[in-house]
VEXDREN-829105 format. One record per residue (C-alpha): z, x, y. Coordinates in steps of 0.001 Angstrom, whole numbers, plus 500000, padded with zeros to 6 digits. Example, Ala and Ser with C-alpha at 12.3 -4.5 7.8 and 13.67 -1.06 7.14 Angstrom:
<sites>
507800512300495500
507140513670498940
</sites>
This chain:
<sites>
673075490622105604
676331489788105935
677660489091101941
677454492821101160
679875494590103453
682476490923102403
683343492447099496
684330495724100092
686159494334103366
688263492043100773
688962495727098916
690116498105101950
692400495282102885
693834495082099152
693860498314100020
695929498809102585
698718496489101378
699085497912098384
698944501056100027
701826500056102678
703559498249100042
704311500886097853
705013502878101784
707747501119102075
709587501131098912
709557504574098532
710531505319101628
714227502800102350
714724504373106216
711530505238108161
711540506880111728
710328505390115291
709556506847118838
710726504278121641
711754504201125394
714294502509126941
715037501795130742
717625500488133550
718376499848136449
721385501693138282
723433499965140044
726159500627142556
725077503880141358
727038504125138326
724253506801136069
726769505999133164
725998503319132784
722906502799133612
722383505650130804
723858503284127989
722142500451129087
719004502410128235
719778503807125761
720379499904124180
717225498450125333
715381501526123011
717426501046120488
715937497784120651
712996498440121008
712873500421118022
714804497764115689
711304495732117207
709069498144115806
710827498371112265
710908494236112032
706706494915112922
706357496702109848
707191493625107258
706441490966109961
703051489978109039
702397486128107561
700986483014109491
704771480921108658
707448484143109569
704553484854112956
705361480826114040
709262481751114438
708603485319115472
710254485432118903
713877482775118138
714035485067114889
713098488171115950
715451487477118718
718771486787116832
717507489782114419
717416492772117314
720914491265119214
722952493262116801
720571495584116505
723407498621116022
723392497624111945
719795498712111151
719915502188113267
721083505382110483
721293508134113636
719496508738116680
718254511620119127
717864511179122325
714720512946123048
714070512665127012
716287511557129375
716401510980133096
715869509609136515
712383508491136625
712165506860140551
715958506704142871
716700503437140838
715558503869137144
717082504964134130
715008506410131515
715832507776127731
713476508160124918
714569509001121532
713750508907117767
715590506468115388
715522506171111866
715962502571110794
716933501187107792
715242499120106739
715948497550103533
718806496300105551
716604495089108877
714583493427105055
717099492154103986
718345489995107287
714926488858107470
714803487339104379
718189485479104727
717102484685108276
713733482246107147
716593481839104610
718347479605106838
715224478559108465
714687476592105080
718120475580103704
720347475224107072
722817477413106320
724147474644104382
728403474245104813
729946473301101671
730964469405102541
733923466760101423
733823463615102422
736341461479101877
735506457843103009
738458454959103463
736743451917101526
738075448012101727
735457445583099932
735887442180099609
738427440805098312
739928443254098530
744246444865099522
744444447134102011
746500449294104039
746385453347105361
747367454651102059
744291452298099780
742319455316099674
744687457565097670
744954454476094720
740727455018093474
739818457749092228
736450457495094635
735289454821096680
731631454030097125
730558454967099554
731404458312099026
730107458417095465
727330457311097391
727136460095100327
727609462556097774
724798461837096130
722865461395098834
724087464856099973
723329466459096667
720342465626096577
719432467469100207
721518470923098995
724098470497100128
727520471434098325
729921469038097992
733520469531097259
735034467537094599
737128464145096069
739131463498093273
740339466818092691
741349466554096738
742906463441095915
745746464722093065
746313467044095461
747022465749099007
749805464363100880
749551460923101631
750046461024105182
748332463413105914
745134462039104770
746189459048106682
746156460402109321
742724462710108828
741001458668107856
742712457782111163
740391460164113333
742691462969113497
740670465952113964
742989468499113163
744559466608109683
740905465929108550
740288469887109389
743373471361107756
742470469061104411
739076470302104752
740413474051104559
742570473708101980
739863472377099514
737648474764100926
734919473040102648
733187473943106223
732532470280106854
734276467430106335
733464463878106775
735518460760107559
735433457649107554
735720453599106829
733880451198104488
735097447422105647
732428444382103984
733274440907104239
731617437537103809
729760436236107380
729947432871108172
727938430625109505
725439431343107358
723799429026104714
721668430853101484
721434427942099093
724806429351097146
724418432562097754
726770435178100231
726313436908103040
727560439890101922
727940442528105290
729343445950105047
729735448771108477
731030452319108001
731443454178110510
731914458400110241
732023461792111378
731772465559111057
734511468016112201
733878471834111580
736985473025109709
737917475981110616
737966474835114927
738517471393114077
735513470733116595
733581466855115717
729770468215115446
728963464399114638
728882460519113960
727321457371112578
727602454193112477
726017451963109824
725649448333109232
723617446387105933
723599443263104391
723261441978101085
722760437956100266
724492437723096351
726103434685094693
728891436630093846
731323437939096965
732464441137095731
729127442875093481
727614441589096681
730156443907099313
730132446966096733
726123446702097332
726588446161100912
728790448988100896
726201451039099159
723442450522101430
724781451084104870
726114454699103369
722740455487102038
721609454575105561
724391456565106884
723761460065105082
720364459574105860
721838459486109892
724497462806109190
722509464544107362
719833464858109772
722106465227112691
723711468382110778
720778470100109995
719606469546113751
722531470971115015
722120473909112388
718647474181113795
720005474495117497
722490476410116579
720353479653115498
716717478827117739
718822478717120816
723126480172120604
726106479126118396
729733479133119860
731912480706118090
736109480614118264
738019483786118914
741489484090118527
742501487096120435
746079488270119243
748288491274121142
748094490513124793
750211491345127108
749508490381130533
746989487995132492
745363491525133701
744621492683130013
743818488825129081
740752489923131973
739631492959130974
739044492003127900
737536488852128425
735181490485130917
734458493771128485
733538491269125596
731483489147127971
729693492247129705
729565494872127288
727879492893123554
725513491979122597
724571488731121931
726578486652124062
725979484441126371
728833483004127895
732656483374127467
735462480112128556
739028481175128348
740716478421126373
744455479441126386
746690481927126354
750178481328125225
752587483972123956
750324486999123892
747887485393122408
744207483953124221
741481481262123029
738118481812124065
734936480097122647
732715482315123132
728148480758122878
726203483519121373
722989484669120184
723687484463115822
726696484188114584
730402484312113529
729318487398111083
727482489199113833
730392489219116372
733260490491114626
730379493580113184
730091494267116603
733795493987118193
735042496037115835
732110498693115772
732488498496119606
734149501692121378
735660499932124138
736540502047126991
740349500666127536
741583498695123907
740832498681120491
740023495904119170
740591494675115083
738893492250112958
741679490604111217
740020486588110183
736672485807110104
734638482456109292
731848480507109860
732925479364112996
736405481573113746
737260485094114419
740485486102115322
741007490055116181
743718491856117425
743811494114119997
746036497292121298
745595499628123606
744363502561124139
</sites>
């Protein structure tokens, strides 16, 4: 008897699914009712009202998310993914009306709203988040590796005398196989200053970041490869060719090191130059695997937990205004977990902002927010850095 009901049940489910899809296609906006609450501190009912309204808007967006978050794969990551989207809920609310509000007891303020949500915008952002989970939001990568094979002469400008090193070619192929976009190193060599290249390869993160930004890369990998013949090793006429590689991965817009790696590989060969080449290639393959793993882990950690964005604030007239800006941004902008002051000179302040989300979302929030004491204008934006100018109201 149980089998009699299986087919009708499946047909009902399919009908409901089709109906939902048709309704969604015809309704790029949907209305939701939500209730938000906040605690009143120090008798400040106005602040509590704003916080309760934010809570209500967030809950409305959460209901909107629930209309298309259904598959098991998405549900598995629902909590962390939805937290990222919900941290920036303003962007999905087309308009809203307050149905009721007021104190529910001596310490709690409650607001009930009806909110009209832009479902197409929310779906698009959800899809981009899912893409991020699979592709790790791969940045454009520039790889520059100084190299000295067995028997080669070496000076600080040796890097510019070749079109591409063996280490670079090997690493580029590996990164391309994994889906990264790689900037052409040969073009870079034709348009770079010798001293700048030497400084980057010597470990100067600022010089490396400057090169990457000039050639449109978000990440630059710099390093060295050296091959030598091992002494005291008897391989019956063969030579033990040894390669040592070191590299670091740098975010271009903030000159921050996000990963390092060092590898060693050996290759026996009767010809030491060929053996050195093979050893470098072997070590470069190992290093590529290590760096790709570290880069993708970094992006996963930033997405699931928190990322750090460099915030440059211009037109700061006084130390008092500096503290006002810092405090206001920290406590009144969604998604921010903490903010650290790094520098203040010539009316320009630099902060490291730890947040849930990304630089684009933070820039949008800063420019849309109606702050009490100052206005904000976004003047520059990259993957990890935002430049804003503030002006008093």
